[in-house]
N, C-alpha and C positions, 0 to 999 in steps of 0.2 A: 050495216042492214045483212052485208051477206053472214056474218059472223051471228045473227043471234038466229040466221035462220038454218046456218051447221048448229048449232046447239041446239036447235030443236027435234033435227030430223034427227041428230044424234044425243037424247036421253037418257036412252037406253045402256047407250058404249059409258056413255057420261057416270053411270049411276056405276055401271060397275068398276072402272077405271075410279072410280071416287072408293070404290070398297075394299080394292086393291089396298090402294095408299092407305086407306087407314089399316087394315091390317098391320100392313109393315109397322105405322108410326105405336101403330093400341098393345102389339106387341114388347118389337121395341121400348119402348115407354115404360109399359107393366113391367119389364124382368130391371130395368131401369132403376123405377122404386122398390122393388123388391130387392135389388143391393145394396142400393145408395143413399134410402136411408136408414138403414141398420149400419154401414161402414161411417155415413155422415156421425154417427152418435157416440161408438165409435173408436170415434181419430179425434175427440172428445178432451180422451183422457193421458193426451200427447200430441203437445205443439208439435215438437218434429216430425212426431209421425203426419198427423194433419198437414203436417205443410209438407210435405213427401205426394203425399197424394193427392190434394188440391195441386198441385206441381206435375203431376202427371196425365191430371183428366187436363187439364189445361193445355197441354202440349198438343194432347191430342184433339181439342178441341182448333187448335194449329194446322191440323192437317188440310190439302183440301179436300171436299167429298170426293170431287172425281177420281185421285187418288187412292184416298182412303178405301172408295168402290174398287178400283184397278186392286191394290195387296190382298183383297177377300178373294183374288180371282184366285191366285197361284197357292194360297191355303186353303181355301175351304173345298179346293180343286181335290184333295188328295182326300176327300172321306165323297166326292163324286157330284160337290152340290156347287161349285164354283161360277157359277153364273145362276141368275134369280133369284127367291125370293130371301132365302135362308140371309146371301154375304149381306143386300140390303138391310137385313133386320137388326143384324150384328155390328154391322156398321153405324144401327144410328143407334142402337144399345150402347156404342162405346160414348158418339154425341154427348148422347143424353145425360154421362152421367158427372159432369162438370155442375151446373144448375144447380141439380139435385143434389148433389153430395156435397155444393158452395150453402146450400140454405138451408141443409139440416144440421151442418157444420157448427155454421154462424147463429140460427136461432137456439140451440138446444148450448150453446155456451154465451149467450147471453139472458139467458132465464135470472132472473134476479138473486144472487145468493141469499140475500133475507128468504126468497122464498124456497128454497133448497131448506135451511136449518130450521125451519117452519114445518117441514116437512118430517124432516130427523127428527125436534124436538116431540114432534106428534107419535113417534116410534115406527116407521114407514120404511118398507126397507128399500134398497138402492131400486131393484125392478120397481117398487109401486112406488114410491118418490118421478121414477121415469114417466110409468104411461097415468098416473091419478091427473102428477102438474106438469112436469113440462114437455111431456109428448102433445099436449091439449094447444098448451101455451105457446108454441113452436109451430102448430099445424099452418095458420095465414104464411109464415113463409116459407114454409117445406111445400106447402101448393104453387106457392107464387113462381118456386124452384119446379116444379112440375109443372106447369103454364109455360113458364118460358121454353122448360126442353121439349115439347110438345110445337109450338107453336117453331120453333125455330130449323125442328125435326120433317113438319109437315114439305115446307119449303125443301129440305136437304132430300129428302122420297124424292123429289121431281127429277132429283139425278139417275136418279138407281133404273129408272128404265133404259140406261146405257149397257146395262150387265143385265138383262132380261128381267125385271123384279117387273116390268110392270105398273101399272099405280098414272096419275092423270099426268106425269112427265111428258109419256107416249106424246100428247098432241104438241105439248115442244115438242119434244124431238122430231117429228114428223112435220112440223110447221117450218121448221127450223132448215129441215134434208130438203122436203119438198122447195121451201120460197111458200110456202100457202101461211099469208098473216092468218085467215079464220084457225085454222087447228092452232097454230102458236097463241092469240092471245085467249081462247077459249079456253088453252090448259090454265092459260100464267091469271085467268082472271079465278078460274074453276079452284087454281090451288090456294088463292088469297082467300076468298066467299072462306070454302073452311079451315083455312088458319082462323077467320075470323071468330068463324061459329065454336071451332074448336075451346079458342078463349074467352070468347064467353060463355062458353056451357061450364067450362072451366071454373071461373071463373063465380059464377051461380053455386060450384058446387063449393068452393071456399070459405062465401061467407056462410051456406049452412052448413057446411064443422066447425066454424071459425066463434069457439064459447062465447058467450054474449057478453062477459065483461070486458072484453078485447075490443067488438065492433062499434 
C-alpha cells in the first residue's frame, strides 16, 4: 500500500523520469538501427568479416554495464561530457549493436537463393533485389532484433542513473542508498512496465510491416 501511495503522489515526477529513460533508449537504439542494419547487410558479402564483426559486438555485450558506463566518463570528459545523457546514449548504442547486426545478417543471409536467382532473372539490379526482395523478407527477423535491443537496454539504462543520466533508475538508486523499499519497488516496476509496453508496441509494428505472405 505504501508503494502505491508513493507512486500516486509522484506520478508527475515518474512521468518525467520515464521520458528521460525513453530519450536515452530511443536515441541510442535509433542510431544503432541506422548503423547496425546497413552493417549487417554489408557483412553478408564476406563470412570472415561477418565473423569478426559479430565477435566484436558480442565482446561488447559481455562488458558489465556499470563498467562500460564508467569507461565512458574519462573518454567523454575530453569533450566535457563525462557524465549525464551523452555517455549513457553511447553505452546503450554499443549494447544495441549485437542483436541488430546479428539478426540483420542472419535474415539477409538466409534468404532463399532461388528468390535471388528469380530476381536476377527479372533483370533486377543488386540494389533493387535488396530493396524489393531481401529486405521485405528480412523485416520480421530484423525487427525481432530491434525488440530485443530495446527490451534489454531499457533495463540497462536503469544503471545510467549512476553517471547522472537520470531515468527511472533514479528511484532504484535512491531506494538502495536510502533503504527505502517504496522507491526501489516503484523504480523496478516502472522499468518492467516500460519494457513490456515497448515490446508489445514494437511487436505491433513488426506485424504491420511483415509482408502478408510471411504472416
